[in-house]
VMD Tcl script that draws the C-alpha trace (Angstrom):
set ca {
  {38.69 -129.45 34.96}
  {42.58 -127.90 34.54}
  {43.17 -124.54 32.61}
  {46.03 -123.86 30.49}
  {47.50 -120.36 30.35}
  {49.99 -120.05 26.91}
  {51.75 -117.25 26.86}
  {50.73 -114.74 24.91}
  {52.23 -114.44 21.26}
  {52.83 -111.00 19.63}
  {51.19 -110.55 16.37}
  {53.29 -110.38 12.67}
  {52.83 -106.76 12.91}
  {54.25 -106.55 16.39}
  {57.23 -108.78 15.52}
  {57.96 -106.99 12.68}
  {57.93 -103.60 14.53}
  {60.41 -104.93 17.30}
  {62.60 -106.23 14.68}
  {62.73 -102.64 12.64}
  {63.24 -101.29 16.73}
  {66.27 -103.55 16.98}
  {67.68 -102.58 13.60}
  {67.15 -99.00 14.34}
  {68.98 -99.62 17.46}
  {71.87 -101.58 16.06}
  {72.11 -98.78 13.08}
  {71.98 -96.26 15.61}
  {74.84 -97.83 17.94}
  {76.74 -98.25 14.56}
  {76.87 -94.84 13.04}
  {77.65 -93.52 16.69}
  {80.73 -95.98 16.77}
  {81.71 -94.53 13.27}
  {81.09 -90.79 14.77}
  {83.44 -91.31 17.70}
  {86.22 -92.57 15.47}
  {86.45 -89.63 13.29}
  {85.30 -86.70 15.75}
  {85.13 -88.19 19.08}
  {83.99 -85.86 22.35}
  {86.64 -85.16 25.43}
  {84.94 -87.83 27.40}
  {85.33 -90.52 24.30}
  {88.72 -89.66 23.36}
  {89.80 -92.46 24.94}
  {88.14 -95.35 22.95}
  {89.19 -93.50 19.63}
  {92.80 -93.57 20.51}
  {92.54 -97.09 21.60}
  {90.91 -97.70 18.06}
  {93.63 -95.83 16.44}
  {96.30 -97.83 17.82}
  {95.25 -101.03 17.28}
  {94.73 -100.48 13.34}
  {97.86 -99.06 13.46}
  {99.21 -101.80 14.75}
  {97.31 -104.40 12.70}
  {98.37 -102.26 9.56}
  {101.82 -101.42 9.95}
  {103.39 -104.92 8.80}
  {100.58 -105.38 6.03}
  {101.25 -101.56 4.76}
  {104.79 -102.49 3.21}
  {103.66 -106.23 2.27}
  {101.39 -104.17 -0.22}
  {103.91 -103.75 -2.77}
  {104.96 -107.10 -2.89}
  {101.23 -108.20 -3.17}
  {100.81 -105.68 -5.80}
  {103.96 -106.68 -7.92}
  {102.40 -110.38 -7.99}
  {98.97 -109.05 -9.09}
  {100.43 -107.74 -11.79}
  {102.05 -110.57 -12.77}
  {98.91 -112.68 -12.83}
  {97.74 -110.49 -15.16}
  {100.39 -110.59 -17.81}
  {98.38 -112.91 -20.11}
  {95.64 -109.88 -20.54}
  {97.70 -106.83 -19.96}
  {100.26 -105.09 -21.28}
  {103.40 -104.56 -19.36}
  {103.58 -100.68 -19.11}
  {99.81 -100.84 -17.58}
  {100.40 -103.35 -15.05}
  {103.97 -101.58 -14.16}
  {102.30 -98.28 -13.90}
  {99.68 -99.60 -11.56}
  {102.27 -101.18 -9.33}
  {104.73 -98.34 -8.93}
  {101.79 -96.37 -8.01}
  {100.39 -98.96 -5.38}
  {104.24 -99.37 -4.27}
  {104.55 -94.91 -4.27}
  {101.26 -94.83 -2.39}
  {102.05 -97.85 0.15}
  {105.20 -96.41 1.38}
  {104.15 -92.68 1.46}
  {101.71 -93.81 3.92}
  {103.68 -95.57 6.14}
  {106.21 -92.88 6.32}
  {103.35 -90.52 7.01}
  {101.77 -93.29 9.55}
  {104.90 -92.80 11.14}
  {105.11 -89.60 12.16}
  {101.27 -89.57 13.15}
  {102.42 -92.04 15.55}
  {105.40 -89.77 16.87}
  {101.95 -87.71 18.00}
  {101.74 -88.76 21.71}
  {99.02 -86.34 22.60}
  {95.77 -87.67 23.72}
  {93.41 -84.93 23.96}
  {90.35 -84.38 21.81}
  {92.10 -82.14 19.06}
  {95.06 -84.30 18.27}
  {92.97 -87.75 18.47}
  {90.43 -86.27 16.18}
  {93.50 -84.73 13.38}
  {95.21 -88.28 14.00}
  {91.92 -90.21 13.08}
  {90.75 -87.86 10.03}
  {94.25 -88.23 8.81}
  {94.17 -91.95 9.14}
  {90.75 -92.38 7.50}
  {92.24 -90.06 4.43}
  {95.36 -91.89 4.02}
  {93.56 -95.81 4.24}
  {91.23 -94.35 2.00}
  {93.45 -92.87 -0.52}
  {95.39 -96.42 -0.60}
  {92.22 -98.39 -0.73}
  {91.31 -96.54 -3.77}
  {94.38 -96.62 -5.82}
  {94.41 -100.92 -4.80}
  {91.08 -101.48 -5.84}
  {91.74 -99.17 -8.95}
  {93.02 -102.71 -10.69}
  {89.46 -103.17 -11.06}
  {89.39 -100.86 -13.73}
  {93.33 -100.73 -14.63}
  {94.17 -104.38 -15.13}
  {90.50 -105.11 -16.97}
  {90.40 -106.44 -20.35}
  {87.40 -106.43 -22.16}
  {85.68 -109.68 -23.47}
  {87.77 -111.46 -21.09}
  {85.78 -113.71 -18.91}
  {88.62 -115.10 -17.05}
  {90.18 -111.92 -16.45}
  {87.02 -110.88 -15.05}
  {86.58 -113.52 -12.54}
  {90.30 -113.14 -11.11}
  {89.53 -109.61 -10.44}
  {86.21 -110.27 -8.88}
  {88.03 -113.53 -6.74}
  {90.84 -110.77 -5.83}
  {88.55 -107.81 -4.89}
  {86.08 -109.93 -2.44}
  {89.37 -111.63 -0.74}
  {90.96 -107.84 -0.15}
  {87.34 -106.75 0.95}
  {86.71 -109.59 3.59}
  {90.35 -109.07 4.49}
  {90.71 -105.09 4.94}
  {87.29 -105.17 6.55}
  {88.59 -107.88 9.59}
  {91.93 -105.84 9.97}
  {90.56 -102.45 10.32}
  {87.38 -103.36 12.16}
  {88.94 -101.62 15.27}
  {88.42 -98.15 13.52}
  {84.96 -98.31 12.19}
  {85.65 -95.49 9.96}
  {88.28 -96.95 8.25}
  {86.17 -100.10 8.23}
  {83.68 -98.53 6.44}
  {86.06 -96.72 3.98}
  {87.73 -99.91 3.46}
  {84.05 -101.16 2.79}
  {82.41 -98.45 0.72}
  {85.62 -98.34 -1.93}
  {86.04 -102.46 -2.22}
  {82.02 -102.60 -2.97}
  {82.21 -99.79 -5.71}
  {84.78 -101.32 -7.16}
  {84.16 -104.68 -7.09}
  {80.11 -104.29 -8.46}
  {80.24 -101.13 -10.74}
  {82.76 -102.24 -13.35}
  {81.14 -105.32 -13.74}
  {77.93 -104.05 -14.17}
  {78.89 -101.42 -16.78}
  {80.19 -104.33 -18.90}
  {78.30 -105.94 -21.53}
  {78.43 -109.62 -20.98}
  {76.04 -111.49 -19.50}
  {78.86 -113.15 -16.85}
  {80.06 -109.75 -16.01}
  {76.51 -109.09 -14.97}
  {75.82 -112.30 -13.15}
  {78.95 -111.23 -10.97}
  {78.17 -108.17 -10.33}
  {74.81 -109.34 -8.82}
  {77.19 -111.98 -6.91}
  {79.21 -108.93 -5.93}
  {76.48 -107.13 -5.02}
  {75.00 -110.18 -2.34}
  {78.67 -110.60 -1.02}
  {78.76 -106.93 -0.02}
  {75.55 -107.27 1.79}
  {76.57 -110.41 3.24}
  {79.87 -108.30 4.40}
  {77.89 -105.43 5.39}
  {76.24 -107.14 8.38}
  {79.41 -108.83 9.12}
  {80.74 -105.50 9.67}
  {78.25 -104.54 11.65}
  {78.72 -107.42 14.17}
  {82.24 -106.93 14.49}
  {82.30 -103.23 14.82}
  {79.84 -103.81 17.83}
  {81.84 -106.88 19.14}
  {85.25 -104.66 19.37}
  {83.43 -102.14 20.78}
  {82.41 -104.23 23.52}
  {85.69 -105.51 23.88}
  {87.30 -101.54 24.10}
  {84.65 -100.77 26.92}
  {85.41 -103.79 28.68}
  {89.47 -103.70 28.73}
  {88.50 -99.85 29.59}
  {87.00 -100.94 32.84}
  {89.61 -103.85 33.60}
  {91.92 -101.09 33.25}
  {90.19 -98.42 35.71}
  {89.52 -101.34 37.80}
  {93.23 -102.43 38.10}
  {94.27 -98.86 38.46}
  {91.62 -98.50 41.48}
  {92.94 -101.79 43.06}
  {96.53 -100.40 42.58}
  {95.81 -97.10 44.41}
  {94.09 -98.81 47.19}
  {97.04 -101.51 47.14}
  {99.27 -98.58 47.76}
  {96.85 -96.55 50.30}
  {96.83 -99.86 52.21}
  {100.53 -100.29 52.14}
  {100.68 -96.76 53.39}
  {98.36 -97.03 56.44}
  {100.14 -100.41 57.18}
  {103.45 -98.70 57.47}
  {101.78 -95.90 59.43}
  {100.49 -98.66 61.45}
  {103.76 -100.34 61.83}
  {105.52 -96.91 62.96}
  {102.46 -96.09 65.30}
  {103.12 -99.38 66.72}
  {106.75 -98.96 67.37}
  {106.21 -95.48 68.86}
  {103.73 -96.60 71.45}
  {105.46 -99.28 72.23}
  {108.69 -96.69 72.85}
  {106.10 -94.56 74.54}
  {105.34 -97.36 77.14}
  {108.83 -98.15 77.77}
  {109.50 -94.61 78.65}
  {106.37 -94.19 80.90}
  {107.07 -97.71 82.36}
  {110.52 -95.82 83.86}
  {108.75 -92.57 84.78}
  {106.17 -93.47 86.48}
  {107.65 -96.67 88.40}
  {110.32 -94.20 89.38}
  {108.27 -91.66 91.50}
  {105.63 -94.66 92.36}
  {108.67 -96.25 93.97}
  {109.83 -93.22 95.80}
  {106.40 -93.01 97.01}
  {105.76 -96.34 98.28}
  {109.36 -96.82 99.74}
  {109.84 -93.67 101.79}
  {105.78 -93.78 102.99}
  {106.42 -97.22 104.40}
  {109.74 -95.88 106.00}
  {107.38 -93.01 107.49}
  {104.37 -95.67 108.56}
  {106.83 -97.92 110.06}
  {108.73 -95.30 112.04}
  {111.92 -97.07 110.64}
  {113.49 -93.61 111.97}
  {112.41 -93.34 115.31}
  {111.79 -89.75 116.22}
  {114.04 -88.54 113.23}
  {111.28 -86.11 112.56}
  {113.40 -83.79 110.12}
  {114.39 -87.08 108.13}
  {110.67 -87.68 107.97}
  {110.12 -84.37 106.66}
  {112.73 -84.90 104.36}
  {111.17 -88.14 103.13}
  {108.01 -86.15 103.02}
  {109.40 -83.70 100.54}
  {110.70 -86.73 98.17}
  {107.05 -87.91 98.21}
  {105.63 -84.76 97.67}
  {108.12 -84.30 94.67}
  {107.45 -87.79 93.15}
  {103.46 -87.13 93.07}
  {103.87 -83.91 91.52}
  {106.17 -85.46 89.27}
  {103.36 -88.16 88.59}
  {100.82 -85.67 87.97}
  {102.78 -83.55 85.52}
  {103.08 -86.93 83.70}
  {99.45 -87.88 83.77}
  {98.11 -84.04 83.01}
  {100.52 -84.78 79.68}
  {98.75 -87.41 78.55}
  {95.36 -86.06 79.23}
  {96.09 -83.05 77.47}
  {97.80 -85.13 74.63}
  {94.69 -87.34 74.30}
  {92.46 -84.04 74.08}
  {94.67 -82.62 71.69}
  {94.65 -85.62 69.29}
  {90.70 -85.89 69.74}
  {90.28 -82.61 68.72}
  {88.57 -81.82 72.63}
  {90.94 -79.39 73.47}
  {88.86 -76.36 75.17}
  {90.74 -73.26 76.00}
  {89.55 -70.93 78.78}
  {90.81 -67.61 77.61}
  {91.49 -64.41 79.09}
  {93.60 -61.20 78.91}
  {97.22 -62.44 79.96}
  {100.59 -61.20 80.66}
  {102.92 -63.00 78.81}
  {106.03 -61.51 80.26}
  {105.07 -62.60 83.98}
  {104.14 -65.99 82.77}
  {107.59 -66.20 81.01}
  {109.38 -65.26 84.46}
  {107.62 -67.48 86.54}
  {108.68 -70.31 84.52}
  {111.99 -69.38 84.68}
  {111.81 -68.91 88.40}
  {110.37 -72.83 88.74}
  {113.36 -74.10 86.74}
  {115.88 -72.36 87.98}
  {116.82 -74.72 90.80}
  {116.90 -77.86 88.30}
  {119.43 -75.92 85.61}
  {121.60 -74.22 89.13}
  {122.03 -78.38 89.89}
  {123.02 -79.20 86.18}
  {125.40 -75.83 86.39}
  {123.32 -74.08 83.38}
  {122.64 -70.76 83.27}
  {119.23 -70.30 82.71}
  {118.13 -66.15 81.57}
  {115.44 -64.45 80.18}
  {114.95 -62.18 77.20}
  {111.80 -60.40 77.21}
  {111.26 -57.29 75.17}
  {110.07 -54.08 76.86}
  {106.65 -53.44 77.07}
  {105.23 -56.71 76.03}
  {101.61 -56.39 75.37}
  {99.30 -58.40 76.77}
  {97.66 -61.57 74.79}
  {94.00 -63.13 74.61}
  {94.96 -66.62 75.17}
  {94.63 -69.89 77.47}
  {96.86 -68.94 80.61}
  {97.70 -72.78 81.80}
  {97.96 -73.52 77.83}
  {100.86 -70.78 77.78}
  {102.32 -71.96 80.96}
  {102.24 -75.57 79.72}
  {104.24 -74.63 76.85}
  {106.84 -72.45 78.47}
  {107.43 -75.32 81.06}
  {107.53 -77.93 78.40}
  {110.27 -75.94 76.28}
  {112.52 -75.14 79.42}
  {112.10 -78.51 80.89}
  {113.35 -79.94 77.17}
  {116.20 -77.70 76.88}
  {117.61 -77.57 80.36}
  {117.48 -81.62 80.09}
  {119.72 -81.74 76.77}
  {121.97 -79.13 77.43}
  {125.22 -80.18 78.96}
  {127.01 -78.47 82.17}
  {128.14 -75.08 81.73}
  {125.55 -74.76 78.70}
  {123.02 -71.67 78.44}
  {119.03 -71.73 78.25}
  {117.27 -68.57 77.16}
  {113.86 -68.18 77.25}
  {112.55 -65.16 75.17}
  {109.21 -63.37 74.11}
  {109.15 -60.33 71.40}
  {106.76 -59.16 68.77}
  {108.04 -59.82 65.43}
  {108.08 -57.28 62.46}
  {104.84 -58.71 60.83}
  {102.96 -58.23 64.24}
  {102.91 -61.59 65.78}
  {103.51 -62.45 69.03}
  {106.96 -64.98 69.53}
  {108.14 -66.58 72.85}
  {109.91 -69.94 73.07}
  {113.51 -70.74 74.32}
  {116.96 -71.41 72.82}
  {119.43 -73.34 74.13}
  {123.35 -74.28 73.46}
  {122.75 -78.14 74.06}
  {123.00 -80.91 72.14}
  {121.17 -80.14 69.04}
  {119.41 -82.15 66.59}
  {120.01 -84.01 63.37}
  {118.62 -82.40 60.22}
  {116.85 -86.06 59.36}
  {115.15 -85.71 62.48}
  {114.11 -82.64 62.62}
  {110.57 -83.24 60.69}
  {109.74 -86.00 63.71}
  {110.14 -83.62 66.71}
  {106.95 -82.73 66.99}
  {105.27 -85.88 66.64}
  {103.31 -87.64 69.44}
  {105.77 -89.36 71.88}
  {108.81 -87.11 70.31}
  {110.64 -90.11 69.58}
  {113.56 -88.20 68.07}
  {113.92 -85.99 70.21}
  {113.72 -88.74 73.73}
  {116.47 -91.01 71.73}
  {119.74 -88.71 71.88}
  {121.89 -91.23 73.54}
  {124.44 -88.95 75.18}
  {121.73 -87.49 77.52}
  {121.35 -88.46 80.88}
  {117.67 -88.30 80.93}
  {115.26 -89.64 78.64}
  {111.66 -87.98 78.32}
  {108.39 -89.00 77.76}
  {108.36 -87.71 74.59}
  {105.08 -85.58 75.14}
  {106.53 -81.90 75.70}
  {106.76 -80.94 72.11}
  {103.76 -82.37 70.74}
  {101.95 -80.72 73.36}
  {103.17 -77.57 72.82}
  {102.52 -77.85 68.99}
  {98.98 -78.81 69.99}
  {98.48 -75.95 72.29}
  {99.88 -73.37 69.59}
  {97.68 -74.76 67.10}
  {94.94 -74.72 69.04}
  {95.51 -70.86 69.52}
  {95.81 -70.55 65.74}
  {99.43 -70.34 66.13}
  {102.75 -72.47 64.95}
  {105.96 -73.75 66.16}
  {109.37 -73.39 64.33}
  {112.15 -75.49 64.93}
  {115.57 -74.24 64.30}
  {118.64 -76.77 65.27}
  {122.25 -78.04 64.49}
  {124.15 -80.83 66.10}
  {126.65 -79.53 68.79}
  {125.09 -75.76 68.54}
  {122.04 -76.00 70.34}
  {118.29 -75.64 69.63}
  {116.15 -72.74 69.16}
  {111.80 -73.67 69.52}
  {110.00 -70.87 68.69}
  {105.73 -70.34 69.14}
  {104.18 -67.71 66.83}
  {100.67 -66.50 67.54}
  {98.90 -64.10 65.60}
  {98.69 -60.71 65.89}
  {95.09 -60.50 66.61}
  {95.58 -62.09 69.73}
  {97.80 -59.20 70.93}
  {95.98 -56.42 73.03}
  {97.12 -53.04 72.85}
  {96.62 -49.29 73.81}
  {93.44 -48.87 75.67}
  {92.78 -52.18 76.00}
  {96.24 -53.08 77.49}
  {95.56 -49.89 79.96}
  {91.97 -50.86 81.07}
  {93.40 -54.57 82.07}
}
mol new
graphics top color blue
foreach p $ca { graphics top sphere $p radius 0.5 }
foreach p [lrange $ca 0 end-1] q [lrange $ca 1 end] { graphics top cylinder $p $q radius 0.2 }
display resetview
């Protein structure tokens, strides 16, 4: 035995309630669309503006053709209506049509898309459209001849066609479409209903039925247009998002390409910088190991010094790379204490004196008297001063001058850095000097030495870690001055310095 399950059918009353609910939903959406087209809220302005532009595009040519259409209609009623009446009606329609077109052109020049401007344009547009529809449909009264059934039928035919066309053309703007429908419906049914002939009453009834049918079509047209506008708005938003995403992707790609080139250059420089001391270490250590020079102890000692110097050079390179990795990874930790900056600058200058003398460069200091101590990371300060001195000596020609300076600015900040009379940096390259790998600074082809491009990037990183910043002043052929500024809050003055 099989059991069949039938879907429970709704009762007639429930079906009726569902239909009324659906009708209420559609009616609510319809009147909401009319309200938006007349008085949009700020977040609804876009749809009201789009509706106005569409209906204006549809009506622009039609409004100029209306005087011609009115003239032809006036000729069609020549058998029943006098020339004076027909001419008056035609002239009135023509004047109103052309005046409305001129006023609409002035509205078109209002480019604002805010809620206030769009509301003003919408209400003016509906008002002007209503004025035109009244003048146009007034033919039902002005051109009506009493007792002439053919005249009445022709009026109903013309107004019915006009009603259908006006609704279709203006359906993009709900308020304009409702205005067209109501005015046409009134002039189509009322004059005919007021006539005494039986045919006129039949025509009035038929006109009312026709108007009801068009009312349903009007609701559907407006709903469909609203959905189309929503879809177009969503499509435009998605296209804008895609364009923005593509632009961001292109920027990221360009950055990746630039980073790739910078890394390639960096690796090329590092290959040279690491191989040079490594070859020295391996070569001279092999000589010592094999006792190639016999008992020449002094020569072995010289080789040992070269090996030691090469090892120190490699250690500096590795330390710089590790520091830069920590800076870029946001993992740089400072060991801060009260530090005497004047002593650090003097020590750094003493360390670089031998290199400066070898290149016949004058190396000097310009340190303000009674320079206060500073609460900072001593290793970071030494790293900054050392890198700046090394860069300045590297890019300064023989008989040039390099000056390490330190002072307190008028605004209370501590300023220290290095100034040289070297090659200088072109204005277009200066924004890139502090980038990692320092590609612009290390690409000076006239220099006999090429750096790894880490020095200034590390200076910038340590300065920012101390809540400071770095400034660059340079001119090609006139030298370069790099200044590190640390905030006044880090200075230790008065009793604090004395106690230290």
